[in-house]
N, C-alpha and C positions, 0 to 999 in steps of 0.2 A: 767397480770395483779397483781398477786399475788406478784412476785417480786417486782414491782413499790411500791406497798402497804408495802411491807418488809424495802425498801430503805427508805422510806419516813418516818417510824417508827424510821428507825434506827438513821435517822437524828436528830429527835426529841431527841430520849433515851440521845444521847451524847452531846445535846446541840447545835447544828449545825441547820442552817437553809438553804436549797439549793437556790442559786441564781436564780432570777426571775425576770421578766421582767418588767417593770414601765411605765406609759404611761402619756404623757402630751399635751397637746393641745396648738399650739404657733399661731401667727397671719396668718401663712402660710400652718399649717397644723398638722397633730399629730405624734409627735415621739414616738419611744421605747427605752428607755435604760434600765437599769439591775439595781438591788439592790444588795449589796455588805453589809451584816450587818445591820446598820440601815443608809447606805449612799444610796443615790441614785444618778447611774453616767449614764451621757449622751456625748458620744463621735460622734464627725463628724456631728454638726447640722448645717446646712447652714444658714449663715447671710446674704448672697447676692448673685447675680447670678454669675455662672460661668465667670470670666472676660476672657474669651477668643474669638476667631475669631475677629469679629468688635469691643468688648468690651476690648482687649486687649489696654492698655495704656488709658482707661477712667477711671472716677470714678465711683465707685463700684456701681451697680444698684440693685433694689429691685428683691429679687427672687420670682420667680412664687410662686403660691401657688400647693401642691399637694392631691391629692385625699385618696390615700391607706395611711397605717400606715407608717411613715420612720423609719428604723432599725438606731439606733444612738448607736452602741456598740462596734464601732471599730474607731479610731482615723483615721480621713480623710489624704490623700497624705500632705505632707510638699512641699512647694514652691519650683518651680524649683530653683535650685543650683547645686553646683559641689556636685559631690557625698560625702556624709558627713562620714568622716573618723576620729577616735582619733588621736590627736596630741599631744604632748608636755603634759602638767599637765590635758588636757582636755582628760578625758577617756570615754568611751563608754557612760557613764551615763550623760554626759553633751553634747552630740552631737545629732543632727536631725536622726531620724530613716532613713537608708540609702535608702530605699525604701519604699512605691512609692514616687515618685516626680511628680508633676502636675502642670499646669498653674492652673487647678481648684482647689484650694486650701483655700477658702476663708470658713473656717468654725471653729466653738468654743467646747468648751466639759465645761460640767457642773459636780460639785460635791455637794450634797447639801445633810443634814439632813433631813430624814423625820418625820419633827413636822410641825404642823401648824401656828407655830411663825413665822412672819417676820424676817429675817435674813440680817445682814449687809451683801454686796455684794463686791468679792475682784476679779477684773480683771487683769488678769498675762499678758504682754507683753514680749516676748522673747528678747533676744539680738542676736548679730551675724555679727555687723556692717554694717548693713542694704544690707549684702549681701547673708546673710544665718539666718539660724534659723527655729523654728519649736516649734508649740504648745506640741507635743508628745514624748518630751526627757522624760526621768526617773526622773530627779532632779524635774521636774515641776509638779508633781503630787499633786491632791488636798485633798486626801484623809482625810489628818489629819486638815489640815483648815477646812473641812466639819464636823469631829470629834467636833471640836470647834464652834460650831455654826455661820459658816462663810459660804455662799454660794461661792464656787471657781469657776472663770470663766478663763479659757485661749482660746485664739484667735491666729488663723493664720492671718497672713498679708504678702503681695507680698514683696518680695523683690530684691535689684539687679535691672537688668535693668528694668524688670519688673514690680517693684514698686517705681523706683524713676527716671526715663529716662524722660529728657526734652529735648524738639526740638522744633523748630519755626512754625514748620508743624502741630504739635501736639498742638499748643500753640491756633493755627489759627483755630482750630476747636471748642472751647467755646467761650462763651459770654464773660468770664473773660479776655482772652486771658493769659492764664496760662497753665502750662504741669509740669509733675514730682509731687512728693508727694503723689502719688496714693496708696502708703504703709500707708502713715498716714489719709487719706481719708477712708481706708479698716479699720484700727482702731477704726475712729466716726462712719463709719457705724454700727461695732458691738456694739458700746456703744447704738447708737439709737436702735438697735434691744433687748438690753439690758433692755431699758426704757420701749420697751411695752411688754417684755415677759418674765422678769424674776420674777416678782410676782408670775407665775404660776409654776414655781421650788422653791418658797419657799423665794425667796429675795426682798427685801425692795428697789425698785428702785430711793428713797429717799435717802440712805445710799451707794453708791457706792464708792470704792476704787480703782482709777488706778495704777497701779505699773509695774516695771520694772528694768531689770538690764542691763546695758551698753547700746547698743543701743536702748534696750528697755526703759532705765534710760532717754536716751534722746528724746525716741517717748513722755514719759510721760512728759516732762519739754516743749515738743512742743504742748500737748494737754493742758497745762497751758496757753500756750502764745495764744492759736488758737479760735477765736471768734467763727469757726465753731465746737467747742467742748461744747460750753457754757449751760452748765445746767444738763450734760450728765453726770458729777460725782461731787463728794461732798469734797473728801482729796484724796491726791497723795502721793506716795512713790516711791523715785530715787535712786536708788543703783548703784553707778559708774558710772556718764556720764551726761553730761549736756551739753547746747548753750551758754547761757551769759559768756561773757568774754573770748569766743574762735570764733574761723571763721570756724567751723564745718558744719553750716548751710551755702549754698551757695546762691548766688542772684540769680535771675530768668534768667540775662543775663548770667551769668558764665555758668549754666545749661544747657542752650540752646546751649550754644557755644560748649559745650561739647559733645552735643547729635549730632551736626552737624560734628563735627570731626570724630566721630563714623561713623554715616552714609555715610560720605565721602570713609572712610576706608572698607565698606561694598560696595563698587562701587557705591556708590549713590544712592542705593535703596530707595523707596519711601515707606512713613510709611504704606501706603496699601500694596505694594510687601511685606513687612516684616508681615504685620498680616497675611498673607497668608502662612508665612513658621513656620512648625512644632515649639512646644515652645523649645524642648532639643534640634532640631537641629539649630535654632535662637542663643540659649546660647552659644552654641561650637563655632559657628561664631563668637560671640561677644569676648570670651574666646581667641582666636585664633588672634585676634588682640589686644590683653592684654588691654582691657578697665575694669575697676575695680572700680572704683574711683565713689559713690553712696550716696547721703546724703539728706536729708528735703531742701527744695528750699525755701528761702524767696521769695516768689510770690506776696506779698501784699495781699493774699486772705487768705488763708490756714495760714500760717504765714505773719507777717507785715513785710516789708523791713527792718525796724528799728526793731531790736526785744527788746535791751535794751531801746530804747525810747518809745516802747508801755507798757514797763515797768514802765517807769519814770510817764506815763500820765497814769497808772490805767488801761490801755488796755489789761488783761489778767484775768484768771479764778482764783480768790485769795480764795484759798481753806486752812485747814490746811496741812503741807507738813512736811513729814520725809525724809530726803536724808543724802548720805553719801558716804563712800567709803570704800574698805580695804586698807591694810598699802602694799599692794604688788600690785596696782596698777598701781605705778609707774613704774613697771618693764613691764606692756605692751607693752609700747613704746620703741624701740631701742632707748639705748642712742647713740649721734655721737661719733665717735672717733675724739677727740680733746684732744691737750697737755694744762696742767694747764694756760701757757701765751696764748695762741690764747682764752682760755677761758675768760679769764679778760678781753681780748681787745675787746671780742663780748661784754660782759656786757657792758663794758666803752661806747662802740658805742651806744648799744640800751638805756639803762638806764640813759647815760649821768653825772649828779651830784646826780644823786639816786644810782650809780654803787657802792659807797661805802658801802651803808646802805645794796643792795642787796647782794651783796659777803661777809658780814657778817652775813647775813642769809642763804646763799648759797654758801660756801666758795669751793676753786678749787684747795687749794695748792697740792695737792698731787693726784694721779691716783683714789686712794680709795674715799677719800673725794669728789672728782670732780665727780664720780660716784654717789656716795648718794646722791649729792645735786641735780643734774640732776633726779633722780628718784623721791626724794620728790617734783620738782617742776612739773613733769611730773604728780603726783598723785595729786598735788592742781590743776593744771591746767586743768586738765581732770575732775574734780569730785568736788573738794574744792569749788574754785571759782565761778561754776555756782551756786550753792546751797547757798553759801554766799552773792552774788549778788539777787540772789531771794529773800531772807530772809530780804535783804535791802528794797526792794518794798512790800513784802507781808503785810498785815495787820493781818492775820490769824496767828496763833500759827506755828511757824517752829522747828523742833528738829532735830539737824546734828550729825550723829556718824561716830568713826571709828572701823570699826572692824580689831582685828589684831589678833583673833583666829589662829595659824598653827595647821590643821587637822593632825590627826595622820600619818605616812608615811605609805605608802604601800610597801610591800617587792617587791625589786627588781626595786623600781620606785627611782629616785632623789626626795629631799625633796625640794619643790618649794615654801615653807611659807606659808603666808595668800594669795595666789594668785588670780588675778582677775577672779570671778564667784564662788569661795572659799565658798564666803557667802552666796550663794542660798540653798543649804541643809539645812543651819542652820537657815537662816529666814522663811523658808518654812516647818521646821520641818522635814527636808525629808534626813535624815542621811540614814536612811534603805534602800534608792534605790542607795546609793552610798558604792560599795564594798571595804570596808577597816574595816582594825580590830580596831573598835570605842574602846576606852577607857573611862573610867567614866568622864575625864575633856572635851571631847569633847561633849556626853551626856546632861553635866550640862550646856553647851555653848549654845547648839540646845534647850534647855530647855527656859534658860533665854534669849535670842535673840530672839525666835519665840513669847515670851509672850510678850514682848514690842510691836510687830508687831500687835499681834492678838488686844492687847487693843487699839494701835492704828485706825486699821481697823474697830473697833466696835464703840469708842467714839471721834477721832479726839487725843487722849491723848495715850502716850506710858506708863503711869506710872500705877501703879496698886498694890493691896495688895504682900507685901513680897517681890517687887524689889526695888533695891535703885533708889534712885529720878533722874530724866532726867528733867533737867531745858529747859525751852525755849532757843533759839538762840537769845539773845539781843544782836546784835553787838559781838557776840562771845558765846563760849561755846559749846564742844564736847563733847558727852558721849562717852569714850573710852569702849568697849565690847569686852570681852572675856569669860571665865566663870566668870568672876564678872564683876562690872560696877562702873567705876570711871567717873565723871564730871571734866571736866578740863577748866574753865572759860575763860582762854586766849590761849588755845592751836592754834597754827598757826595764830595767827591774826597779827601777823608783816610781815609774809610771805604773805599772803592774801593781806593786805595792799599795798604792793608793789606790786603785781602781778595786783591788781586791776587799776596802774597806775591813 
């Protein structure tokens, strides 16, 4: 006892506070997290019933209540996926924890400053191509945002076949006659949980921003589009990805056909048969037959059959939006092997009388020029066109950016430039979670960019004292972000116009 008293006195004497638990009551039961400094942290709070057994390939269900205090001090398992491991530019900080992986994955995490004032809420949705991902990645840590009076929430959702498989047999199980989109429904369920419970953690349910990167950004665009998400958030941030102007969201008929083809490759097993197969075993069975194509489904319920038509008619969640890309996004998609002659022929066939204008904007007279044009077109098609079209229909302010900051090289690694996902540690103020020898210029970019994000989360406007002005995207205008900021009123407008067809 004397030793414990001495240790406590020592902590106080050197200005430290021992880590201790913090308890909050939710609508399903009481959770116990822990405190780090003046930040309360809760990891692994269930927001839905485990989607296992008969709940596999079904919309998320309400979690049962619990009696005892639930310990929420560790991240939950990540969704079932291929064993995560670093590759190319995506080092360990960007990768889901390799274990545990489980079908029982519907949990969220909260970081919040322990003060009485209601604070804006930020909900982070991870990327991973709808095949992988986890809220437990190091670069998704919420402590820095919490220090800036934002309640940071990160959520898990089902991915790959567990999150987006459609099949006629599955569609016949529910009244709407649809299947797939379980991952999107997980996100909506998490937002419903936040509306019910976030006030107990110091958050304002009337000031919620949804945000995500890559497939997470596509998810944000889907939530903006979905009638089922109406009233669950007030602002949105989409980093590198979207749906308008592309074909990345499939029709229900297409998704069901792919699901049927998969089941045929699995010896025609029924849905009920496959619900009885352990998740890891089933995942390996599917990988063996080489099925990896998953995406949100335009099913007429979760997402409109005609996405752009629903935006044209105003049937979407019209909220302030901040969106954009990094300059290296175009290199995410591999450039086809094509000669300058074949490139011109292909463009002429596709664009007809507009081909000359297209080739002036995306020239391909030699190999280097051709690769640069394909990369620019990929970047704009993947991330620029969706936010450009959204801004066309949104009545609320839309702010568009391009991040071109190149992080310092890591010794022994190639320089990948401003690569896809390199923006996340900058926007979330998390360079400290990424093992590189950071320079003052990197820190300056982090402070500038995250300040814009925090302002938008709090007010719906990224501008603030001491920051270069960022104008609304009124038919054009991109904020170039590095260690400084410049507004370019006409950047890419000609390219986006011709890509809009």
